[in-house]
C-alpha positions in Angstrom: -0.3 -30.9 20.6 -0.4 -30.4 17.1 2.5 -29.3 15.4 1.9 -29.3 11.5 4.9 -29.0 8.9 4.9 -29.0 5.2 8.1 -30.8 4.2 9.9 -28.6 2.0 10.8 -30.9 -0.8 9.2 -30.7 -4.4 7.9 -34.2 -5.0 7.1 -35.2 -8.6 8.1 -38.7 -9.0 6.1 -41.0 -7.0 8.0 -43.9 -7.9 11.1 -42.3 -6.5 9.4 -41.5 -3.4 8.1 -45.2 -3.0 11.7 -46.3 -3.4 12.8 -44.0 -0.7 10.2 -45.2 1.5 11.3 -48.9 0.9 15.1 -48.1 1.6 14.0 -46.5 4.7 11.8 -49.5 5.8 8.7 -47.3 5.7 5.3 -48.5 4.0 3.8 -46.3 1.1 0.3 -46.5 1.4 -1.2 -45.8 -1.9 -4.5 -44.3 -2.1 -5.0 -44.0 1.9 -7.0 -40.6 1.9 -6.0 -40.0 5.7 -2.9 -39.5 7.8 -2.6 -40.3 11.4 -1.5 -37.1 13.3 -2.5 -35.3 16.7 -6.1 -35.2 15.1 -7.2 -31.6 16.6 -5.6 -28.2 15.6 -4.7 -26.6 18.9 -3.2 -23.4 17.4 0.2 -23.4 19.3 2.2 -23.0 16.2 1.2 -21.5 12.8 -0.2 -23.7 9.9 2.3 -24.0 6.8 1.6 -21.6 4.1 -1.2 -22.5 1.8 -2.8 -25.0 4.5 -6.3 -24.8 6.2 -7.4 -26.4 9.5 -9.9 -28.5 7.1 -7.2 -29.8 5.2 -5.4 -31.6 8.1 -5.1 -35.1 8.2 -6.4 -35.5 4.6 -4.2 -37.0 1.9 -3.7 -38.5 -1.5 -1.6 -41.4 -0.2 0.2 -41.9 3.2 3.6 -43.1 4.7 3.5 -45.3 7.5 6.5 -45.3 9.7 6.7 -48.7 11.7 8.1 -47.4 14.7 6.1 -44.1 14.7 2.5 -43.4 15.9 2.0 -40.6 13.4 2.3 -40.7 9.6 3.3 -38.6 6.8 0.2 -37.5 4.6 1.4 -37.4 0.8 -0.9 -34.7 -0.6 -1.1 -34.1 -4.4 -1.2 -30.2 -5.7 -1.6 -30.6 -9.5 1.4 -32.7 -11.0 3.5 -32.3 -7.8 3.2 -33.8 -4.1 3.7 -32.1 -0.7 4.4 -34.2 2.5 2.6 -33.1 5.6 3.2 -34.3 9.0 2.6 -33.6 12.7 6.1 -33.1 14.4 5.0 -33.2 17.8 7.7 -35.5 19.5 4.9 -37.7 20.9 4.1 -38.9 17.3 7.6 -40.3 16.9 8.2 -39.5 13.3 11.3 -36.8 13.7 13.4 -39.6 15.1 13.1 -41.8 12.2 12.6 -39.1 9.5 15.2 -36.5 10.8 14.8 -33.0 12.0 13.2 -31.0 9.2 12.6 -34.6 7.6 16.5 -34.4 6.5 16.5 -38.1 6.1 13.6 -38.5 4.0 14.5 -35.7 1.9 17.9 -37.4 1.3 16.6 -40.7 0.4 13.8 -39.2 -2.1 16.8 -37.3 -3.7 19.0 -40.1 -3.9 16.1 -42.4 -5.2 15.8 -39.8 -8.2 19.1 -39.4 -8.7 19.7 -43.1 -9.3 16.9 -43.5 -11.4 17.7 -40.5 -13.5 21.2 -41.8 -14.0 20.0 -45.2 -14.8 17.7 -43.5 -17.5 20.6 -41.8 -19.1 23.3 -44.7 -19.0 25.2 -43.6 -16.3 27.1 -46.1 -13.7 26.6 -44.8 -9.8 29.0 -45.1 -7.4 27.9 -44.2 -3.6 30.0 -43.8 -0.8 28.5 -43.4 3.2 30.4 -40.6 4.4 29.9 -39.1 8.1 27.7 -36.3 6.6 25.7 -38.7 4.6 26.1 -40.3 0.8 28.5 -39.1 -1.7 27.3 -40.1 -5.1 29.5 -40.0 -8.2 28.3 -40.8 -11.9 30.3 -41.8 -14.8 29.2 -42.9 -18.4 29.0 -46.4 -18.9 31.2 -47.5 -22.0 
């Protein structure tokens, strides 16, 4: 089964994505030109907008999740990156990145906040909550 999805998240900071991967225990595979997926489009779900069958499995970089069979493709589109993945349950990604990649999205967003806050001289205070992470920024003196 192939169930390809494009993770709806604007990636424009590769260093923040690398930091997010490291924080989650994933491996950012720089310059890896293919990613592991089912390997054959079976047409049981629609392709993501703007993606052709011949694009499947091809990427600029990849993210390897050690406990999963499949990988996430990091596909460069101009100055931004799209994340592609096969969400078929047998590939094991959803368990680790969350439904609709919510855990990966949160980790990337947090990495961007940390980086930007440090660059602008803010102190970062993080609190883990039942629903995720609460971030508060204060100006350093």
